[in-house]
N, C-alpha and C positions, 0 to 999 in steps of 0.2 A: 916503389912508391912511399911518398909522403904521407905520415898519418895526419888526419883531421884532429885539430887540438879545440877544445873549448876554450871560450873566450865571453866577456862580458863587455856590457859597454853601456853608457849613460850619455844623453845630449845634454850640453851647458846650454842654459837658458838665460837671457837676461829679462827680468820682469819689471820693470822700471815702476810700476804701481801696482804692487800687489793687490789690491783690493780689486783690480779691473780682471787681473788673472789674463793679460795680454801679455804675449812674450815674443823673443825675437830667439832662435837658434843661432848660437854663437861657437858652438865647438863639441868636440867629442872627448869623452874618456874613455880609453879601451885597456882592458887587464886581461892576460894570459898568463897564467899561472905556470903551465909549464915552458912557456919562452921565457919566463920571468921580466914579463913586459907590461910597464905601466906607462903609458904616454897620454898626451894631451895634445890636441890640433884646434886652433881656436883662431876666429878672425872678428875683431868687433868693427862692423858697418856703420861706421857715426852717421852717415847721414839716413840711412834705414832705421837707426834707432831713434833720431831726432825727430824722423816723421811719426814714431809711435810716441814717443816722448821727447817734447822741446826742453822740458827742464831737467832731462837724466844727467846726472854727474859724471861724465865719462871718464876722469882721472880717477874717481873711486871704483867704477865698475873695471878698468883696467888693471886697476891693483889687484882688485879680486881674482882676475884672470892669470894674473903673473902669478899671483900667490899658488893657485892650483897647479899651473906649470912647476913652481919649486917644490911642491909638495910631492908631483908625481916624479920629480927628478929623485928625491929623498936627501938626506943628509941634513946638516944643521942649517943652511939657507932656507929649508922647508920646516923650521921652528921644531916644537916638541912633536908633532905630527910626521914631519917629515923624518923624524929618527925610529918611526915605527916599520914593521915588518911592509913589503908590499901590499899584502892582502890586506891588511890592516887601514893601511893609506887610501886605498881604492873604495873600502868600506866608509871610511870617514868623509872621502870626498862625496860620493853619492848618497850619503843620510839624506834624509827630507828635512828640507828648510824652508822658512816662509820668509827669503829674503830676496834682495834685488838679483842675487846671481844664485841659480838653482840649478839641481840636475833632474832629467826625467826619471822613470823609474829604469832600474837595472835590466836590460835585456840580454838573453844568452844567444850564443851561435857557435859555430865551428867554423875553423878558419885553417889554412896552411901556414901563411906567414901574417902575423900581426900587424906588423906596419904596413903592408900593402891593404891588410882590411881596414885598419885606421884611416887610411887615405881616401879608401874607397867609401866610406861611410860618411866621412867628413865631407866629400863632394855631394853624396846624395842627400844630405840632412841638414847641411848648413848653406852651402853654396848656392 
């Protein structure tokens, strides 16, 4: 029987006008230390975002989301943060921010397969 592994995740939110505190869930970051897993799954629904904020800078937001993906992958393409160990990258990505792209608080859980869990959470929380 496969054992359950501790994982942590956060929802990625776009908050086009921080002062209004309205947001759109656009992705999920999942970290599982035992599986050495740190991945993100996201989709920017431009039509929904335009309904929330017609003036949102879509290219800037897309750039931030791509940077999150590069940091998850690690290495030099993720800049200085991408060179950190996997746990440090996850902590940096989920640190509290007051910017247009933010993450929720970190939530824990148990899984058998981190990739399957990421897909399930993405379907439940974003789509």
